C-alpha positions in Angstrom: 25.0 -4.5 -26.3 25.7 -3.7 -22.6 26.4 0.0 -21.8 29.3 0.6 -19.3 30.5 3.8 -17.7 33.9 2.6 -16.4 36.3 -0.1 -17.2 35.7 -3.0 -14.7 38.4 -3.9 -12.2 40.5 -7.0 -12.8 38.7 -9.5 -10.5 35.3 -8.7 -12.0 36.6 -8.3 -15.5 37.3 -12.0 -15.7 33.6 -12.9 -15.7 32.1 -10.0 -17.6 31.4 -12.0 -20.8 29.5 -14.7 -18.9 27.6 -12.0 -16.9 26.6 -10.3 -20.2 25.4 -13.6 -21.6 23.5 -14.3 -18.4 21.9 -10.9 -18.4 20.7 -11.3 -22.0 19.3 -14.7 -21.3 17.6 -14.0 -18.1 16.1 -10.8 -19.4 14.7 -12.7 -22.3 13.3 -15.3 -19.9 11.4 -12.7 -18.0 10.7 -10.3 -20.9 12.5 -7.5 -19.1 13.1 -4.5 -21.4 16.0 -2.9 -19.5 18.3 -3.4 -16.6 21.1 -1.4 -15.0 23.7 -2.8 -12.7 26.3 -1.4 -10.3 28.9 -3.3 -8.2 30.9 -1.8 -5.4 33.9 -3.6 -3.9 36.4 -2.3 -1.3 34.9 1.2 -1.5 35.2 1.4 -5.3 32.7 1.2 -8.1 34.1 -1.8 -9.9 31.3 -2.1 -12.4 28.5 0.1 -13.7 26.8 -1.3 -16.8 23.4 -1.5 -18.4 21.4 -3.7 -20.8 18.4 -3.4 -23.0 16.0 -0.5 -23.5 14.7 2.1 -21.1 11.9 2.8 -23.6 11.0 0.0 -26.0 8.7 2.1 -28.2 11.3 4.9 -28.7 14.2 2.4 -28.9 16.2 4.2 -26.2 18.9 2.3 -24.4 19.5 1.9 -20.7 22.7 3.4 -19.4 24.2 3.5 -15.9 22.7 7.1 -15.7 19.1 6.0 -16.5 16.7 6.9 -13.8 14.5 4.2 -12.2 12.0 4.3 -9.3 13.7 2.3 -6.6 10.5 1.8 -4.7 10.9 0.2 -1.2 14.7 0.6 -1.2 13.6 4.1 -0.1 13.0 2.6 3.3 16.8 2.4 3.8 17.1 6.1 3.3 14.2 6.8 5.7 15.6 4.6 8.5 19.1 6.2 8.0 17.6 9.7 8.3 15.9 8.6 11.5 19.3 7.3 12.8 20.8 10.8 12.1 18.1 12.4 14.2 18.6 9.8 16.9 22.3 10.4 16.9 21.8 14.2 17.3 19.5 13.7 20.3 16.4 15.1 18.5 14.6 11.8 19.1 15.1 8.6 21.0 13.9 5.9 18.7 13.1 3.6 21.6 10.4 6.0 22.8 6.8 6.0 21.7 5.9 7.7 18.5 3.3 9.8 20.4 6.1 11.5 22.3 6.9 13.3 19.0 3.5 13.1 17.1 0.8 13.4 19.8 -2.0 12.9 17.3 -0.6 9.5 16.2 -3.3 6.9 16.9 -3.8 3.2 16.2 -7.2 1.5 16.5 -6.1 -0.1 19.8 -5.4 2.4 22.6 -2.8 0.3 24.3 -0.9 -0.2 21.0 -1.2 3.6 20.4 0.7 4.3 23.6 3.3 1.5 23.2 4.4 1.7 19.6 7.9 3.2 19.3 9.8 4.7 16.4 11.8 1.5 16.2 8.6 -0.5 15.9 7.7 1.7 12.8 11.1 1.0 11.2 11.1 -2.8 11.7 7.4 -3.4 10.9 6.5 -4.5 14.4 3.4 -2.5 15.2 0.6 -5.0 14.9 -0.9 -3.2 11.9 -1.0 -5.2 8.6 -0.4 -3.6 5.3 -3.7 -2.0 4.5 -2.0 -0.9 1.2 -5.3 0.1 -0.5 -5.5 3.1 1.8 -2.7 4.7 -0.2 -2.6 2.8 -3.5 -5.2 4.8 -5.3 -2.5 7.5 -5.2 -4.8 10.5 -4.3 -3.7 11.2 -0.7 -0.7 13.3 0.4 1.5 11.8 3.1 0.0 14.0 5.9 -3.5 13.0 4.9 -2.9 9.4 5.9 -1.7 10.1 9.4 -5.2 10.5 10.8 -6.6 7.5 8.9 -4.6 4.7 10.5 -6.6 5.0 13.7 -9.6 3.5 11.8 -7.6 0.5 10.5 -8.0 -2.9 12.2 -4.9 -4.4 13.8 -4.3 -8.1 13.1 -1.7 -8.8 15.8 -0.6 -7.4 19.1 2.3 -4.9 19.1 5.7 -6.5 18.7 4.2 -10.0 18.3 4.9 -10.5 14.6 6.6 -9.0 11.5 4.0 -7.3 9.3 5.4 -5.2 6.4 3.8 -1.8 6.4 4.2 1.1 4.1 1.8 3.3 6.1 4.1 3.1 9.1 7.1 4.2 7.1 4.9 7.1 5.9 4.6 8.0 9.6 8.4 7.8 9.9 8.6 10.3 7.0 6.3 12.7 8.8 8.3 12.3 12.0 11.4 13.4 10.1 9.6 16.5 8.9 8.2 17.3 12.4 11.6 17.1 14.1 13.8 18.6 11.4 11.5 21.5 10.3 12.2 20.5 6.7 10.3 18.5 4.1 11.2 14.9 3.9 12.7 15.5 0.5 14.8 18.5 1.6 16.1 16.6 4.7 17.2 13.5 2.6 18.9 15.7 0.1 20.7 18.0 2.5 21.8 15.4 5.0 22.4 12.4 2.8 22.1 12.4 -1.0 23.8 15.8 -1.7 26.7 14.8 0.6 27.0 11.6 -1.4 26.8 13.4 -4.8 23.6 11.6 -5.7 21.0 12.8 -8.1 17.7 11.7 -6.7 14.0 12.4 -7.1 11.0 11.7 -5.0 8.1 11.1 -7.4 7.3 10.2 -11.0 7.4 13.9 -12.0 11.0 14.0 -10.9 11.8 10.9 -12.8 10.0 11.9 -16.0 11.8 15.3 -16.0 15.2 13.7 -15.9 17.4 13.4 -19.0 17.2 9.6 -19.0 13.9 8.3 -17.5 13.1 4.6 -17.8 9.6 3.7 -19.0 7.9 1.1 -16.8 6.4 -2.1 -18.2 4.2 -4.8 -16.6 2.9 -8.3 -17.4 -0.5 -9.6 -18.1 0.0 -13.4 -17.7 2.8 -13.9 -20.3 2.4 -10.7 -22.3 4.4 -7.6 -21.6 2.6 -4.3 -21.8 3.5 -0.6 -21.0 2.6 0.0 -17.4 0.1 2.8 -16.6 1.3 5.7 -14.5 0.7 5.1 -10.8 2.2 7.6 -8.3 3.7 6.4 -5.0 2.3 8.8 -2.4 3.8 7.2 0.7 7.0 9.0 -0.1 9.1 7.8 2.7 8.2 4.2 2.1 8.9 3.9 -1.6 8.9 6.9 -3.9 12.6 7.7 -4.5 14.1 7.7 -8.0 17.8 7.5 -9.0 20.3 5.7 -11.2 22.6 2.8 -10.4 25.6 5.1 -11.1 24.5 7.4 -8.2 23.1 4.6 -6.1 26.6 3.1 -5.9 27.5 5.9 -3.5 24.7 4.8 -1.1 26.1 1.3 -1.0 29.6 2.8 -0.4 28.3 4.8 2.6 26.8 1.7 4.2 29.7 -0.6 3.4 32.0 2.1 4.8 30.2 2.0 8.1 28.8 5.6 7.8 31.9 7.2 6.2 32.1 8.4 2.6 35.2 9.8 0.8 36.8 10.5 4.2 33.7 12.3 5.7 31.9 10.8 8.7 28.2 11.0 8.0 26.9 8.6 10.6 28.7 6.8 13.5 29.6 3.2 12.7 27.7 1.7 15.6 24.5 3.2 14.3 25.1 1.6 10.9 25.5 -1.6 12.8 22.1 -1.0 14.4 20.4 -0.3 11.1 21.8 -3.6 9.7 21.2 -5.8 12.7 18.5 -8.5 12.5 15.6 -7.5 14.8 12.3 -9.2 13.8 12.0 -12.7 12.4 10.6 -12.6 8.9 10.4 -15.9 7.2 12.0 -19.3 6.6 14.4 -19.6 3.7 12.9 -20.4 0.3 16.0 -22.2 -0.8 18.6 -24.2 1.2 21.4 -21.7 0.4 19.6 -19.0 2.3 19.3 -18.6 6.1 16.3 -17.5 8.1 15.3 -14.0 7.2 14.9 -11.1 9.6 14.2 -7.4 9.2 16.4 -4.7 10.7 15.8 -1.0 10.3 15.1 -0.3 6.7 17.1 -3.4 5.7 16.4 -7.1 5.3 18.9 -9.4 7.0 19.8 -12.8 5.7 22.6 -15.1 4.7 23.6 -16.7 1.4 25.9 -19.8 1.4 27.1 -18.7 4.8 27.7 -15.1 3.9 25.8 -12.3 5.8 23.5 -10.3 3.5 22.0 -6.9 4.2 19.5 -6.1 1.4 16.3 -4.6 0.3 14.1 -5.0 -2.7 11.6 -2.6 -4.3 8.6 -3.3 -6.4 5.7 -1.3 -7.9 3.8 -1.5 -11.1 6.4 -1.4 -13.8 9.5 -1.4 -11.5 11.6 -4.1 -9.8 14.9 -3.3 -8.0 17.3 -4.9 -5.6 20.1 -3.7 -3.3 22.4 -6.3 -1.7 25.3 -5.7 0.6 27.9 -8.2 1.9 29.3 -6.0 4.7 31.9 -8.5 5.8 33.5 -8.5 2.3 32.9 -4.9 1.2 30.7 -6.0 -1.6 27.5 -4.1 -2.8 25.3 -4.9 -5.8 22.4 -3.0 -7.2 20.2 -4.1 -10.1 17.3 -1.9 -11.3 14.8 -3.1 -13.9 11.8 -1.5 -15.6 9.4 -4.4 -15.5 7.4 -5.9 -12.7 7.7 -8.4 -11.2 10.8 -10.5 -12.3 13.8 -12.3 -11.0 16.5 -10.6 -13.1 17.9 -8.6 -10.1 18.3 -11.7 -7.9 19.7 -13.9 -10.7 22.4 -11.4 -11.6 23.1 -10.5 -7.9 23.6 -14.1 -6.8 25.8 -14.9 -9.8 28.0 -11.9 -9.0 28.2 -12.8 -5.3 29.3 -16.4 -6.2 32.0 -15.2 -8.6 33.4 -12.5 -6.3 33.5 -15.0 -3.5 35.4 -17.5 -5.6 32.6 -20.1 -5.8 31.0 -22.1 -8.6 27.8 -20.2 -9.4 24.5 -21.9 -8.7 22.2 -22.2 -11.7 19.7 -19.6 -10.4 18.5 -18.8 -13.9 17.1 -22.3 -14.3 15.7 -22.4 -10.8 13.8 -19.1 -11.2 12.7 -20.0 -14.7 11.1 -23.1 -13.4 9.3 -21.1 -10.8 8.1 -18.7 -13.4 6.7 -21.5 -15.6 5.0 -22.9 -12.5 3.5 -19.5 -11.7 2.1 -19.1 -15.2 0.5 -22.5 -15.0 -0.9 -21.6 -11.5 -2.6 -18.5 -12.9 -4.7 -20.6 -15.2 -5.4 -23.2 -12.5 -6.5 -20.4 -10.1 -8.8 -18.9 -12.7 -10.5 -22.3 -13.1 -10.9 -22.8 -9.4 -12.3 -19.3 -9.0 -14.8 -19.9 -11.7 -15.9 -23.2 -10.2 -16.5 -21.3 -6.9 -19.1 -19.1 -8.6 -22.8 -19.9 -8.2 -23.6 -19.0 -11.8 -27.4 -19.7 -11.7 -28.0 -17.0 -9.0 -29.4 -13.5 -9.4 -29.2 -10.3 -7.4 -31.9 -10.0 -4.7 -32.7 -6.4 -5.7 -33.3 -4.3 -8.8 -29.9 -2.8 -9.8 -31.1 0.7 -9.0 -31.4 -0.3 -5.3 -27.7 -0.7 -5.0 -26.9 2.8 -6.2 -25.5 5.0 -3.5 -22.3 6.1 -1.8 -20.6 3.8 0.8 -18.0 5.1 3.2 -15.2 3.8 5.4 -13.5 6.3 7.6 -10.0 5.3 6.3 -10.6 3.8 2.9 -12.9 6.6 1.8 -16.1 6.5 -0.4 -17.1 3.9 -2.9 -19.8 5.0 -5.3 -22.2 2.6 -7.0 -24.4 3.8 -9.9 -26.9 1.9 -12.1 -26.6 2.8 -15.8 -27.6 1.0 -19.0 -28.5 -2.2 -17.1 -25.2 -2.5 -15.2 -23.6 -1.3 -11.9 -20.7 1.1 -12.3 -18.2 1.4 -9.4 -15.9 4.3 -8.7 -13.5 4.9 -5.8 -11.0 7.7 -5.3 -10.3 8.1 -9.0 -10.5 4.4 -9.9 -13.5 3.1 -11.8 -15.0 0.0 -13.5 -18.2 -1.7 -14.6 -19.1 -4.4 -12.2 -20.0 -8.0 -13.2 -22.4 -10.1 -11.1 -20.5 -13.0 -9.4 -23.3 -14.5 -7.4 -26.1 -13.7 -5.0 -25.3 -10.3 -3.5 -21.7 -10.2 -4.6 -20.5 -8.3 -7.7 -16.8 -8.0 -8.8 -14.5 -5.7 -10.7 -13.1 -6.9 -14.1 -9.4 -7.3 -15.1 -8.4 -4.0 -16.7 -5.0 -3.5 -18.4 -4.9 0.2 -19.2 -5.5 1.7 -15.8 -5.4 0.8 -12.2 -8.3 -1.3 -10.9 -8.1 -4.0 -8.2 -8.6 -7.2 -10.4 -11.6 -9.4 -9.5 -12.3 -7.6 -6.3 -15.6 -9.0 -4.8 -18.0 -6.4 -3.4 -20.7 -7.9 -1.3 -23.8 -5.9 -0.4 -25.3 -6.3 3.0 -28.9 -5.7 4.1 -30.7 -5.0 7.3 -33.5 -7.3 8.5 -36.0 -5.5 6.3 -34.0 -6.1 3.2 -32.7 -2.5 2.8 -29.1 -2.3 1.5 -27.1 -0.7 4.3 -23.4 -1.5 3.5 -21.0 -3.2 1.2 -17.8 -5.1 2.1 -14.6 -5.8 0.2 -11.5 -7.9 1.1 -9.0 -5.0 0.8 -6.7 -6.3 3.6 -6.4 -10.1 3.8 -5.1 -10.1 7.4 -8.4 -8.8 8.8 -12.1 -9.2 8.2 -13.5 -7.6 5.0 -13.5 -3.8 5.1 -17.1 -2.6 5.5 -18.3 0.6 3.8 -21.5 2.0 5.3 -24.1 3.4 3.0 -24.3 7.2 3.3 -27.6 8.9 3.9 -29.5 9.8 0.8 -33.1 10.7 -0.2 -35.8 12.8 1.4 -34.4 12.1 4.9 -31.5 14.4 4.0 -33.8 17.3 3.0 -34.5 19.9 5.7 -37.9 20.6 4.3 -38.9 17.0 4.5 -37.6 16.7 8.1 -39.8 19.7 9.0 -42.8 17.8 7.7 -42.1 15.0 10.2 -42.3 17.2 13.3 -45.3 16.4 15.5 -46.9 13.9 17.8 -47.6 10.3 16.8 -49.5 7.8 18.9 -49.2 4.0 19.2 -51.7 2.6 21.6 -51.4 4.7 24.8 -47.9 5.8 24.0 -47.2 9.2 22.4 -44.1 9.8 20.4 -43.1 13.4 19.9 -40.8 14.4 17.1 -39.0 17.8 17.2 -36.1 19.6 15.5 -33.0 20.4 17.5 -30.9 23.5 17.0 -29.0 21.9 14.2 -32.0 20.9 12.2 -31.8 17.2 13.1 -34.9 15.2 14.2 -35.2 14.2 17.8 -37.6 11.5 19.1 -39.1 11.6 22.7 -41.4 8.7 23.6 -43.4 8.5 26.8 -41.3 7.2 29.7 -38.2 7.0 27.4 -35.1 9.3 27.0 -34.8 11.4 23.9 -33.0 9.9 20.9 -31.5 11.6 17.9 -32.8 10.4 14.5 -30.0 10.1 12.0 -30.9 10.2 8.2 -30.4 6.9 6.5 -32.2 6.2 3.2 -35.3 7.5 1.6 -37.6 8.4 4.4 -35.9 6.2 7.0 -34.0 7.5 10.0 -31.8 5.4 12.3 -32.5 5.7 16.1 -29.1 6.6 17.4 -28.2 4.4 20.3 -30.9 1.9 19.6 -31.2 -1.2 17.3 -34.2 0.1 15.4 -35.1 2.7 12.8 -38.2 4.7 11.9 -39.8 5.6 8.6 -42.1 8.5 8.0 -45.0 8.1 5.5 -47.6 10.3 3.9 -48.3 12.1 0.7 -49.6 15.4 2.1 -47.8 18.4 3.4 -47.0 16.6 6.6 -46.0 13.0 7.5 -49.1 11.2 8.9 -47.5 7.9 10.0 -44.3 6.9 11.7 -43.4 3.2 11.3 -41.1 1.7 13.9 -38.8 -1.1 12.7 -37.5 -2.7 15.9 -36.0 -6.1 16.8 -39.3 -7.1 18.4 -41.5 -6.2 15.4 -42.8 -3.4 13.2 -45.3 -0.9 14.7 -47.2 2.0 13.2 -47.8 5.2 15.1 -50.3 7.7 13.6 -50.2 11.4 13.8 -52.3 12.9 16.5 -53.6 16.5 17.0 -52.0 16.7 20.5 
């Protein structure tokens, strides 16, 4: 039975029975355990109700006070906080981010200087998502600031909408820099405390509450408890709350910045937050208009009515906030299952009823899409398997792939050979790799912990067949992310490097190898400048600034040969007594 905190107002009371039936039916369609719903109209909470279970295993019901992770709806709080700082003159959101965070860098120097605070808030920086930088959940917000300079842009600044959680993370750090408070403290003091909202900023806060929802996920058509995955880009999606409290957030924005007689933000700034700024996408259905993004809010229209909305999704969570500012209507639907169309089905039905229209059969439309998506999963698996060259084998013994591979933003992937298989680990994630074909291996589908399903890892070699890097398609908008193999073996040993010091002769040319003040090898050949030798693998050293590398050989106390591997060929220089 639905749980309700207040008696509904007369207009909405007329369709509560059909809303309850719809909620039950659509939750069954999508196998959603629990849902909570709040409706605001004319600055009043006219409905707060709940359906199903917040914890299936413990048989605990959802109530309007149940706490959910609201995920990317958090962006509306971050953008509103930036608007507060802009209104107080502590920042000008039309100015470059570097005016306030001098160490902010993108990979393109021109974009670095041009990107403004507004660009961060409306996803207009040229930087695609690169979500796998933060999704392992092991980095603090401040740790990610210096990493984005190493991420490839896919578009020029302000040329296209590209949703980006890392940029909202920067906006959160900007709030901290200018306010002198933590992001959490600022949001509480300046917004949620003034609205009487009980909020959290991580899964710890949610789980410590009196009514935490438990998250669930789907594997094809089977519902499973979701594993615990923190959201560490706090300002982009980590907030938690209940629909009963969230109703006050909708009242603030529908009230044009005023709440219970108190002016929290000037009405013109609320208008700027809600205004469409960046074209997003074409409508998926004829009833919707073209979508744009504002500042922490999506902007659209439904059957001619202006919508200001934002959804949120994470493993185990799916939420939706929808405002009709021209009619004083706000609807929030939170669910503890990802992904699903329960929030939109209920939201659109309520809008149609409150606007005096015959409701569209969104349940049937979305159910058809769901069935098509399930069929598509199987079709995609078949096509993927057909694309595999099953008769191929790795070019190397498995032990040759073992090593650590690094990208300056994505971190270190480790590969180890054990019991006849390659084992992959990366920033707390781990799995046993399967061989796909040729030099490509892939991660498996894992249900009880977070692993990127079927992620292909392709090993790359130099011209001499040595494995020097691996690549993975972690960001589809750019080329595969390349992780360079870290130095390992005798080349990293100071004692071995000392054995390489000396003179080596090839023909009439003498090559002198010395140690610099830092213990690194330096190569000086006749008639050539000096080059640093950087450890690579085994006994190999890369010639820094040149295309080639050298390898030292010998079984005695000193290396007696130095082999040059260069684009023009391979050459042996032997130790001389000079």
